[in-house]
N, C-alpha and C positions, 0 to 999 in steps of 0.2 A: 708880355704875355707867352700864358702854356697854357697849353690845349694837351688834352691823350683821350682817344677812347677804343674800345673793345665791344668783341658780342661774340654771341651763343645762340646755340639753339636752346629751344625749350619744349620741341614737338615731343609728345608720350609716346613712347615704345610701344603700346597694345594701346585697343581698343579701348575709345571714353564717349563715354556720355558725354554728346554736344547738346552746350549749354546757350540759349537764349530765344527759345519759343516754347510757349508750354505747350502742355500736354501729348507732347510727343515724345514717345521711345526712342530717341535718336541715337544710334551709337554709332562708334566713325566703323569705315570699312575699309580704310587705307590716309592716305596721306597724298591731297595734290601739292602743297607747298608748305616749305616748313616754316614753325614759328618761332621768332628770335627775340632775342634781348640785347638792346644794343646801349649802351653809356658814353655820355660825352661828359668830360670834366675841363672846366674851365678854369683858371686863375690868371688874373689880375688887377693891378693898382691895391693891393693889400687884402682883398680878397676871393672867395673862390666857390665855385656852382658844379653840383654833379648831376646831369638828369641821366634815367635809365625808363629807358622805355620797352612796353614787354609788349608781343602780341597776346591780350589776352583780351576776356569779355570785361572782365575791371580785377583790382587787387582788394582784397583786404587791408581794412585801417591796420587791424593788430598785427596781418605781415608785411603789409610794406613799416609800419613803427619796428617791427624786429631788426627789415634788413636793413632799413636808417642804422639802427642801431650798431650793428655787426662790423657798415662798413667806414662809421663812424670809429669806430673802436680802432681798427683796424686801419686806417690812414691818419684820421685829424681830420677830416673836412664835420663842420658842424651840421649836427643832424638837417638845422632850419634852411641848410644847403644845400640840401639833396631831394631828390623831386623824383619819386616813382610813378611812371602810368601805365596807363593802359591802353591799345587801340582800339578793343572795342569788339574782338569781333564776335562773330557769332558761331563761328566754326570752334571752336574750342572746347577745353575743359569746364569742367564745375570748379570755380572757386572759391567758395565758401557757400556753407547750409547759414542758411535764414531763420533764423530764431523764428520769426510768426509765421513759419511754414511745415512746421517739421514732419509732417504726417505727408510729403507729397508722395502721393503714389507714382507717379512717371520719375522724377528727378532725384538719381541717388546721393547718398553726402558726398561731400570733396573728400578726394584721396589724400588723406593725408601725406604718403609717399610721395605724389606728386608735388603737392605742396612745398615740401621741405626739396625735394630737386629743385622744385621754382627758385624758391628762397635760397638755394646753395650756388645756383646760375647769375640772381642777380648780384650776388656779394661780390662773388668768383669776378662779374665785366666790372664792377663799380670799382673795386680793385684795383682792377688791368688797369683803366682807365686813369684813373690814378697815377701807379704803378708809373704808366707809358708816357708820360706829359713831357711834350717838349716843347723846344719855345717854336711859336705859333704867330701865327695873324687868322683874321675873321671877319667876315664882312657879311649881310643883310640885305634880301631883296626881296622883294612883297610881290610875288604873282597873282595873278585872281583866276580862278574857276569855275568857268562858267559852264554849263550842260553837264555835272559829275551828281547834281542832283539839285534840289530845291527845300520849301519848306513844304514838312509833310499835309499839313491841315492846308494849303493854300499857294500851287505853284508862288503864284505873286506873292506871297505874304514876308517877311519876315527874313532877311539871312544874313551870312559876312561870305563874301566870295573871297573874302582874301587871304593866302597863303605867306607868312613868312617862313622864305628860307632864308635859316644859318648855315655858312660854313665856311669852315673852318680848314686851315692847311699849314704844314710845317713853315717853316720861315726859311725863304731863297728860292722852295720846290712850289709846282702846280700842281702837283695831284694832290687834292685835298684826302685832309683824315678823318673827315665826318660831314656829315650835309643833317640838318633840322628841321622839319615841318614840320610845322600845323594845320592841320584844316577842320573847318566846324560840316562833319557830315557822317551821318550813320553810318558803317560800314557792314550794310544789310541788303545787299544783292542778294547771296546767298539764302535760300531761304530752308526752310525746315526740310523740305525732300532732297537739301545733300548733305551726304552723309562723307565725305571726304573731309580732312581737317584742313583748313585754310585761313590765310591771315584775313579774307577775301581781298575789295580791291585796294587798299594801301598794300599787301602784297605787289603786288604787280605793278605798282606806281612805283615800289622799291626797283623791281627790276627792270623796268625799262628804265630806270636813268644809271643804271651800271649796263645795259649793254646797249644805249648808248656813246657807252664814255666818255660820256661828262663824270664820273665819276667809279676810280679803281672799281675791280670785282668784287673786290672783300670790301671794299669801304662800307662803315657802319651808315647807315641809314635812320635816324631816329624819325617816326610817327606819333606827332603827339593827335590826341581828339580835343578838337575844339566843341565850344560850348553848340553841342548836337540836336539836346534832346528834342526837338521837334523839327529836325531835319535830316531827309531821307531822297534815295535816290527815286524813293517809287515810282513819282512821275516823269521819270526819264529813263527808266531800266524796259529795256526793248523783251529782258525776258527776265530768269532770274538763275542762270547761268553762268559755269569759270567763262567762257566765250566773253557775255556781257561784262564780267569782274574786271577782265582784262582788258576791254573797250575801257570804259569808267576810269580805272588805274590806270590805263597809258595815256587818257585824255589829261588826266591830272599830272602825270609824270611831265605831257609836252609845256605844260603850262611851269613848270618848275625851272624845266631845261632853258625856255627861251628868257628866263631872267638870272639864271647864275649865271653866263657871261657878260652879265652887267653890273653883278656886286664886285663894290669899290672895297678892298680889306686894308685893315689896320693894325698896326702889330700895336698899341697902346691904346687896349679897351679895358677901364675898373668895371671889375665884378661887383659887384656886391648880393646879400638874400635879406629880406627882413620876410618873420608869417607872425602872424597872429589867430587866435582862436574866436570862434560864433558860436554860442551856445543856438543849436536850434531850436526850433518850437515844432511840435509834432501837429499834425490838420485835424482841423475836425474829422471822425472817421462817423461816419454815417448807421445811424440805429443797424442791425443784423435785417432787420424789416426792410428796411426800403432797400438796401443793398442787395436784397433776393429783390425785390419791384425791380429796382432798375437792371441787374442780368436779363430780368424774362424781357423786359424793355428793348437791352440792345441786340439778343437773341432776333426776337424777331422782326427788328431793322434790318439786321442782318440779312433773313430768311427774304424778306420786300425784296431787297439790292439785287438776289439770285435768283427772283423768282424774273424780276423786269429786265434781265442783263446787262445791271450795270455795267459801267468803265472797269477796268481791273485796280484799279489805282484808287475807287472812290470804295470798290468791294473790299478792299487789301484793311482802310479807312475805318471802314463798320468795323472787320475780324478783330483789328486790336483796340476797339473803343468795347468789344465784347471781354477781350481779355481782360481789359482795364476795370468793368461792370466785375468781374469774376476776384478781381484780387482785390477789390473793397469787401467783396463775400468775406476774403479769408482775414483781412486787416483786422473788420469790427469780429468776429469768432475769437484773434487774438489777444482782442482790446476786452472781451468778454472774460476771457480763459488767462488773462494776466501773463500774457507772453511780449506785451509793447516795452514793457521796461527794459527786459535786455537789446532788445534791437535797437532800442534808442541810445543807449548805453554804448553799444556796440561805433555809431556814426559820430555822436557827437559828443565833442563839442568839433566842427568843422575848421579846419586850418585852410587857413588863408597865405598862401606866399608868394613874392613880391622876388622877383631872378633878376637883376639890373646889367644888362650886360653893355656899358658904354650907354649911352642913350637912347635903348631899346630893355623895354620892360616888356617880361615873362608872367604873366597874371597865374598860378594855379589854385585850382579849386576841387575837394570832391567832387562826387555824383556827378548828373546827369542837369546840365542848368538850359533851359531854355536859352534863346541865342538872344533874345530882345534884352538881358541882362549884361552880353558880355559887348554889344551894340554902346549900348550907356558907359560902359566903362571905355570903351576907347573914343566917343567923343567926348569924353571931359579930360583921355590921358593920350596924348599923343604916341604914338610909334611904342605901344601897348597894343599885348596881344594874350588871348585868353585860351592858356589850356585847363579841363576838365578830364574826371577821374586821375586826380592825382592823389597821392598817399593815401586813397581809401576810396569806397564808393556810401552812396545813401539810401542802400536797396527802393530804388527810384529817383524820380526827377522832381525836380525846382522848377514849377510850375511859373507861367503869369496868373497874376487873378483873374484876366477877361482866360483865359483857359479852363481857369479855376472851375469860374461860372459856367464855363461851357459845357463843362463835363467830359471835357476831352480824356482819352486813351492814358494818357501821361497821366492826368491829376486823380485819377482811376487807383492807377498806378503808385499812386507818392505815398508815401509815409511821413513826411514833412511838409507843412506849409508853406504857401507859395509867400508869404510874407518875411521867407528867411533870403528869398531874394534878394531883396531893398537891406537886410540886415547885410547881406556878404558882399553886398555891390560897395554901401559904405566904408565897410573897415573897409575893399582893396581900395579904392581910394585915399581914404588914410593913411594906409603905409603905402600908397606912391608920393605922398604930400611930403612924408618924410622926408622921404629919399632926395627930396629936391634941393 
């Protein structure tokens, strides 16, 4: 087996609009912690794979495709074996102009110079990881993260506490070359009142692992966003502060730290990559009149909760529901004006990948999926882990039929139908079966 890794900084050098919360003219006033791009290249058994994780809210499909093409041309790694992901921090720059909402009075257009910079950094770390490859061994352990977050609609609802931890080290050495983790949780400890650039709690997890000497200080730590469409720290946060982001990030880091010493390494792990495309179905957008009625109802519900001094988490859920109702108005207007077609073309078809590393399989999906879909794949395919926001985004969520019927925030914010969850799951299981 061979492996290589590299990392670089993505932090903007100037003040930028921090994207992730609606209606807020939120420009950065400084940098709390650096945004990173980190790459891990693996080769074995005649196959290879390249993972690149980025401290960004998402990476658009077109940008990811361009980066993958450039890396493949320079290294020979097949495009289908390259994965570009985002940690989903809500304290970083705008990454894409959404064609369904070009007249938003608050959110500026994406800075093309910054997007070019980001693409260049990804290409550089990807190629460097391939160039740096050495004889290596790898091992995987599975941690369980409790107390970092829950289902954001029901704290006792569906969740996935498993955290796969892949560690790679040069042959004959004990110091890791890279570490890769996947966790299904929104990095939204920091809210709209925070104006410092940050990777949110995953940045503190990375820092903790380095400070505890489990990893070298310069060791690339790839953090991938799991199926977190309905997962959030909302019910466990004590405040929306950096101190709280650090507390939760270190709690996750402690879970990872406990499993690292138990990992068994192997020098003979076959690597294989397969992919397939799934055409996406657009959801049924409500008529504009109905969408406006839903906005009024959501606003009234939120106002009542505030008057009743309801619990903070319950109020936040209602705030998000109001945002989702407003997004349905935007979608209804875009549909009436013929602007949905470009948005759909920018996302569909959705690419599904399976990256096998020995007996372990990493599944990648674009966009934000409810955790129930990942749990089904894992139940039907042992040693399988799902990464989302991979190689693109879907301008919203893939929710469950139940969430759509309940009119959840994510359902109102979705461009695509809940039926796509089943379609993507079946395509994934077919890919997994092909590799047996």
